[in-house]
C-alpha positions as CSV (number, residue, x, y, z in Angstrom):
1,X,141.3,102.5,141.3
2,X,142.5,102.8,137.7
3,X,140.8,100.7,135.0
4,X,142.7,99.0,132.3
5,X,143.0,100.8,128.9
6,X,140.8,99.5,126.1
7,X,143.0,98.3,123.1
8,X,141.3,99.0,119.8
9,X,142.1,98.6,116.1
10,X,141.0,100.9,113.4
11,X,140.9,99.0,110.1
12,X,141.4,101.6,107.4
13,X,140.7,99.6,104.2
14,X,138.9,100.1,100.9
15,X,135.8,98.1,100.2
16,X,134.3,97.3,96.9
17,X,130.7,96.7,95.6
18,X,130.6,92.9,96.5
19,X,129.5,92.2,100.1
20,X,131.0,88.6,100.2
21,X,134.4,89.9,99.1
22,X,134.2,92.6,101.7
23,X,133.3,90.1,104.4
24,X,136.5,88.3,103.5
25,X,138.4,91.5,104.1
26,X,136.7,92.0,107.4
27,X,137.8,88.5,108.5
28,X,141.4,89.0,107.3
29,X,141.7,92.4,109.1
30,X,140.0,91.3,112.2
31,X,142.4,88.4,112.6
32,X,145.3,90.7,112.2
33,X,143.8,93.1,114.8
34,X,143.2,90.2,117.2
35,X,146.8,89.0,116.8
36,X,147.9,92.5,117.8
37,X,145.8,92.2,121.0
38,X,142.8,94.4,120.0
39,X,139.6,93.9,122.0
40,X,137.6,96.1,119.6
41,X,138.0,96.2,115.8
42,X,136.3,99.1,114.0
43,X,135.7,99.2,110.3
44,X,134.6,102.1,108.1
45,X,131.1,103.1,107.0
46,X,130.0,101.2,104.0
47,X,132.1,98.2,104.8
48,X,129.4,95.9,103.4
49,X,129.6,97.7,100.0
50,X,131.0,100.9,98.9
51,X,128.9,104.0,98.0
52,X,128.2,104.2,94.3
53,X,126.7,100.7,94.5
54,X,122.9,100.3,94.3
55,X,122.1,99.8,97.9
56,X,118.5,98.5,98.1
57,X,119.2,95.3,96.2
58,X,122.1,94.3,98.6
59,X,120.7,95.5,101.9
60,X,120.1,92.7,104.4
61,X,118.5,92.6,107.9
62,X,120.5,92.4,111.0
63,X,119.8,88.6,111.2
64,X,120.8,88.1,107.6
65,X,123.7,86.2,106.1
66,X,126.2,89.1,106.0
67,X,125.6,90.2,109.6
68,X,125.8,86.6,110.7
69,X,129.2,86.4,108.9
70,X,130.5,89.3,110.9
71,X,129.2,87.7,114.1
72,X,131.0,84.5,113.3
73,X,134.3,86.4,112.7
74,X,133.9,88.3,116.0
75,X,133.1,85.0,117.9
76,X,136.1,83.2,116.3
77,X,138.5,86.0,117.2
78,X,137.1,86.9,120.6
79,X,136.8,90.5,119.6
80,X,134.0,93.1,119.3
81,X,133.7,94.0,115.6
82,X,132.0,97.3,114.5
83,X,131.3,97.4,110.8
84,X,129.2,99.6,108.4
85,X,126.4,97.8,106.5
86,X,123.0,98.6,104.9
87,X,119.7,97.3,106.2
88,X,116.3,97.5,104.6
89,X,114.1,100.5,105.3
90,X,110.5,101.5,104.2
91,X,109.7,102.7,100.7
92,X,112.7,101.0,99.1
93,X,115.3,102.9,101.0
94,X,117.9,101.5,103.4
95,X,119.4,102.4,106.7
96,X,123.1,103.2,107.0
97,X,123.8,100.9,109.9
98,X,126.7,100.2,112.1
99,X,126.7,96.6,113.5
100,X,128.5,96.1,116.7
101,X,128.9,92.4,117.7
102,X,131.1,90.1,119.7
103,X,131.3,88.3,123.0
104,X,128.7,89.9,125.3
105,X,127.9,92.7,122.8
106,X,125.1,93.1,120.3
107,X,124.0,96.5,119.1
108,X,123.3,98.5,116.0
109,X,123.2,102.2,115.1
110,X,121.5,103.8,112.2
111,X,123.1,107.0,111.0
112,X,121.2,110.0,112.2
113,X,122.6,112.8,110.1
114,X,122.4,112.1,106.4
115,X,125.0,113.5,103.9
116,X,123.0,115.9,101.9
117,X,126.0,118.1,101.2
118,X,128.7,118.8,98.6
119,X,126.4,117.8,95.8
120,X,125.5,114.3,97.2
121,X,122.0,113.4,98.5
122,X,122.3,110.4,100.9
123,X,118.6,111.0,101.9
124,X,117.5,110.0,98.4
125,X,118.2,106.4,99.2
126,X,118.8,106.2,103.0
127,X,116.3,106.5,105.9
128,X,117.8,108.5,108.9
129,X,118.1,106.9,112.3
130,X,116.7,108.3,115.5
131,X,118.5,106.5,118.4
132,X,121.7,107.3,120.2
133,X,123.4,103.9,120.7
134,X,126.1,102.9,123.3
135,X,127.6,99.5,124.1
136,X,129.7,98.3,127.1
137,X,133.0,96.5,126.5
138,X,134.7,95.2,129.6
139,X,132.9,97.8,131.8
140,X,133.7,100.7,129.4
141,X,130.9,102.5,127.6
142,X,131.5,103.3,124.0
143,X,129.2,105.2,121.6
144,X,128.6,104.9,117.9
145,X,128.6,107.6,115.2
146,X,128.9,107.6,111.4
147,X,130.7,110.0,109.1
148,X,128.5,113.2,108.6
149,X,127.5,112.9,112.3
150,X,130.9,114.4,113.1
151,X,129.6,117.8,112.1
152,X,127.0,117.8,114.9
153,X,128.5,118.4,118.3
154,X,125.3,117.8,120.2
155,X,125.4,114.1,119.3
156,X,128.8,113.6,120.9
157,X,127.8,115.5,124.0
158,X,124.8,113.2,124.1
159,X,127.2,110.3,124.1
160,X,129.0,111.8,127.1
161,X,125.7,112.3,128.9
162,X,124.9,108.6,128.2
163,X,128.1,107.7,130.1
164,X,130.3,107.0,127.1
165,X,134.1,107.5,127.5
166,X,134.8,107.1,123.8
167,X,133.0,107.5,120.5
168,X,133.7,105.1,117.6
169,X,133.3,107.0,114.4
170,X,133.1,105.1,111.1
171,X,133.3,107.1,107.9
172,X,133.5,107.0,104.1
173,X,134.7,110.6,103.9
174,X,134.1,112.4,100.6
175,X,137.3,113.7,98.9
176,X,137.7,117.3,97.7
177,X,139.4,120.6,98.4
178,X,139.8,121.2,102.1
179,X,138.1,118.0,103.1
180,X,141.2,116.6,104.9
181,X,141.5,119.8,107.0
182,X,137.8,119.6,107.8
183,X,138.1,115.9,108.9
184,X,141.0,116.7,111.2
185,X,139.4,119.7,112.7
186,X,136.0,118.1,113.2
187,X,137.3,114.9,114.8
188,X,139.4,116.9,117.2
189,X,136.7,119.4,118.0
190,X,134.2,116.6,118.8
191,X,136.6,115.1,121.3
192,X,137.0,118.5,122.9
193,X,133.3,119.3,122.9
194,X,132.4,116.1,124.8
195,X,135.8,115.5,126.5
196,X,135.9,111.9,125.4
197,X,138.1,109.8,123.2
198,X,137.2,109.8,119.5
199,X,138.4,106.9,117.4
200,X,137.7,107.8,113.8
201,X,138.2,105.2,111.0
202,X,137.8,106.2,107.4
203,X,137.9,104.2,104.2
204,X,141.3,104.3,102.7
205,X,141.9,106.5,99.7
206,X,141.1,104.3,96.6
207,X,143.8,103.9,94.0
208,X,141.4,104.8,91.2
209,X,138.4,106.9,92.4
210,X,135.4,106.7,90.2
211,X,132.1,108.7,90.1
212,X,130.9,111.3,92.6
213,X,129.9,109.0,95.5
214,X,132.0,109.4,98.7
215,X,134.8,106.9,98.9
216,X,137.4,107.8,101.5
217,X,140.6,109.8,102.1
218,X,142.1,107.7,104.8
219,X,143.8,109.6,107.7
220,X,142.0,107.6,110.4
221,X,143.0,108.9,113.8
222,X,142.5,108.4,117.6
223,X,142.0,111.7,119.5
224,X,142.3,112.0,123.2
225,X,139.7,113.8,125.4
226,X,141.9,116.9,125.4
227,X,141.7,117.1,121.6
228,X,145.2,115.9,120.9
229,X,145.9,113.3,118.2
230,X,147.4,110.2,119.7
231,X,147.6,107.9,116.7
232,X,147.1,108.6,113.0
233,X,147.2,106.8,109.7
234,X,148.1,107.9,106.2
235,X,146.0,107.7,103.1
236,X,146.6,104.1,102.1
237,X,145.2,100.9,103.7
238,X,146.5,100.6,107.3
239,X,145.7,98.9,110.6
240,X,146.0,101.4,113.4
241,X,146.3,100.1,117.0
242,X,145.6,102.3,120.0
243,X,145.0,102.1,123.7
244,X,142.2,104.3,125.1
245,X,143.1,105.3,128.7
246,X,139.5,105.7,130.0
247,X,140.7,107.1,133.3
248,X,142.1,110.1,131.4
249,X,138.5,111.2,130.6
250,X,137.8,111.9,134.2
251,X,141.0,113.8,134.6
252,X,140.3,116.0,131.6
253,X,136.7,116.6,132.6
254,X,138.0,117.8,136.0
255,X,140.3,120.3,134.4
256,X,138.1,121.3,131.5
257,X,134.5,121.4,132.8
258,X,132.7,122.2,129.5
259,X,130.0,119.6,130.2
260,X,129.4,120.7,133.7
261,X,129.4,124.4,132.7
262,X,126.8,124.1,129.9
263,X,123.7,126.4,130.2
264,X,121.4,123.9,128.5
265,X,118.3,125.7,129.8
266,X,119.0,128.5,127.4
267,X,118.9,126.3,124.3
268,X,115.7,124.3,124.9
């Protein structure tokens, strides 16, 4: 028996340094997504406040005012909202957290792989996570990942092993030579590695980039379990609506048995 596709929205916006203003953007874009019939609305990494902002002073716990505001938006629209925020961590650092909340759903994921690359040291201010996180929406298991995680195929295969049919990837992708090509290649490769859907939402490219902190380049995309791009956005702010046919995952895995054919005993 076929299951119904999951209708999702990728909210490719640009956030600023003020959490309250960004919460207003989340409400606006979530309502637009709900009006388009989305069941899950995914926002980028650093939706609470953009990188380049001092993070420790604005970090809040998962039961704090900002997260509660996201919960209220999700409840009012009947959607599951996934949004990037910063939560307190030991020694004055923060966790780079994805909050997933909505009717029947409450989960959080702390970014495992920190962006110590291309001249930026995320680990100077951020504590890495250590848990793989999945959530179930209408009987469909979804997994969470953040930005630099996309360079690590083992995480996405772990999502598949945990029963996920799709990974929701939130990013604030650093700009630079070749970075768009890398984004496209990596998102598609991770879908092929794990034969699952990858719904990747990036911050939109800002009109006036400042400093060296990662901002975003846009080009959010939804990639099928066969590695083909099904929906894509441009560089500017955009709401991308897509349907994930979860039955397609089983079909692709039957034809392309990369998970079943692994020789994991050789790598342990």
